[in-house]
N, C-alpha and C positions, 0 to 999 in steps of 0.2 A: 446553543448557538445563537446568534446575532441574526435577526435577520434585516435585507434591508431590498427594498423594492426601487425598480429602477423604471423609470415612465420614458421611453425615449423612442422616436417612430422607426427612426434608420435602425434596421435590422442586423447591419453588422456592425453597428457602435453599440449596440444593445448586446448583441452576442460576445462581443469581446469584452463588454465593461462585465457580463454576467459571467464568464468564464476566470476573468482576473478576482471577482468579490469569491466567486467560491473556491480559488485558489487558496483565498488569502481565508480559508475557513470561516468565512460567512455563510446564510443559506441567503439565496437573492433568486428574486422574482422579476421577471422583466413582463412591462405591459406598453404597445403599442400606443393606445389610447386612455384618454381621460376616463372615459366610462369603465373600460375593464378593470384600471386601477381605484376606483372609486368604488366599483362592485365587490373587490376583494378588501379594501379598507373595509365594508362593512362585516366583512369575517374574520378577521383579523389584522392588529396593526403591527407593524415593522418597529426595527428599533432607529431605522433612518430611511429617507427617501431621496435618491436623485433623479432629479425633474430634469425634464429638457421644458424648453422655453418653446419653441414651436411643433404644435401637434396638430395632427388634421382634422381634429374634432373639436380643439380648445386651446389656449394658451397657457405656458406656465406659470403665469402671473396670475391669471383668474383661478389656477388651481390653487398655487400656495396662498391666497387672499381666503377661498373656503376653506383650509386646513386651517389658518391662523384664525377661522372664526369659529371653528366649529370648537366645543371643548373638550373633547376627545383627543384633539389631533392638534389643538392650540403651542403644545410644547414640543413635538415632533420634529425633530433636526431635520432639516432639507438643507440640500447643496444644488444647488442649480447647474443645471450643464446646459449649454447654447454655443453659437456659432457668434454672436454677437459679441463685442467687447468694448464698446465704449463705456468710458466714466457713467454716463447716464442710464445707461442700462443696468449695470451692476450698482448703483444707488441704488438704483431704481427698487430689484429685487433686493438685495441687501436692508433697504429701507423698509420694506414691505415684510419682514421677519425671516429671510433667506440667511441660515446659519453660514453659508460659504458659496461661494461661486466660481466654476471650472470652466474657461472659455477653450472652445474648439479649434482645434486638435490637440488634446492632451496626452500625456502619457500613462499607463499603467500605474506604474509607480505613485505617480501624482497623485492620482485619484487614490488608489489606497491609504497613500499619506493622506489626504483630507480627511477619508472617509474615518480614518483611525483617529485623529485629529480631533472630530466635530464630536464623535462619542465619546475620546475621553474627556474634551471638555467639560459634556453634560451639561447641566443646568447651573453655570455660579450663582445664577442671581435667585436665591431662593428664599423661604420664611418659613418653618414648620407649620405655623397657626393659619396664615395667609393673611394676615393682619401686619401693618407696618406704619406709624404714624409719626408724622415729623413735624413739630411745633403746628401749623393750621391744614398741614397736608394729612389725606386719608389712604392709603392703597391698600384695597383689598384684589389679593392676589390671586386666590379663589375665581374670581369673575373676572379680573385683569380691569379693574375701574381706579381711577381717583379722583378723588373728591378735594376741591379746598372750601375750607367752610361750611361744610355739607353738601357745595353743590359741583355734581359731576363734568368733569373735564374729557374732552375727547382729544387723545394720543394715538398716535401711529405707533407700529408695533416698537420701534425703535425706541423712540420719547419715552414712551411706558419703560423700557428696558434700560435707558439711559437714566431715566428719574429713579429708578428703582435703584439701580447700583450707586447714585450716589447718596442716597439713603443711608441704603446698608452700612457703606462707609461714611457716615456723616461726622466731618472736624477733621476728617483726612485729606492732606492736599494731593488730591490724584493726578500721575501724572498722565499728558495726552497718550500716550504710547499704551500706558495699560487700561484706559479707557476705551482703547479703541481693540485691543483685545480680546478684553472680556465683554463689551457690548455688540461687536464688529468682527471679531474672529480672529485671532490669532494672526492670519500672514495679510488680515485686509488692505490693499495697497492703495484703498484711496486717499485723495490728501485731506490734509488738515483740517479745511474749511468745510467739509461735510461735518466735524463733529461742532465745530461753533457754527453750523448753522441751526442744528438741532438745539443746541444749549440756548439759540437765542428764541427760536421758536418755541422751546419750555417755557423760558421766560416770560412770554409773551402769554401764551394759556396760563401758565399761574397765577398771572395779575399781579398785586402785591407780593403774592409770596414768592415771586420770580428773586424777588431779594435775596432768597436765601441761597440763590446758586452765585458763590462767589469765585472771580477769577481770580487764581492764583501768575502773580507773576513769572514768565517762564519756566513756570511748571505745567500748571493744566487747571482744574475746577476742584473746588471744595465746596461741600454743602453746609452750611453754619445759620443757626438762628440768631 
């Protein structure tokens, strides 16, 4: 049975979510604080985390950052639960590595659907030996490090996922919607400028190797030497 951890300080919401997950045949555990959550993480890793942004002893974005920086949890599927619904907050959470984002109030049916979808999607960006090379770019997927001509460059979580996907599909003209589906999640409703901003940032950070990322008019982008 797949395990889901729910980090939510509102007892009513937490109990409703736990009940819905149990009914959907998930093993669900709830936590009111980040301290309780991290204590359990040390003992057992879940298959997915539902994470509230506003908590009494921390905030969800800080927890998200900690999870993404730790080797054992860097690929752990995470869905943010929050009352914040602005595009800025949504993009910030997703860019920091959240797999999906649900704004309160939400329906139980929607919640279970999102959980199922994220777990079904899994990790589409993968490489058996953890190493990937394209021209002057080298990706170490085990360390989540990117080097150009042997020099390490610092990328955000989503910049890394975007570059990795482009290289895996090198030579293929990738539709914008497909890129958003794989890197940001199938139901991400952000505007297309989110993708354009990440492409622009990637090109800048890659320096002269940024020329590998080509714009395909009326389609999207393609990685090509």
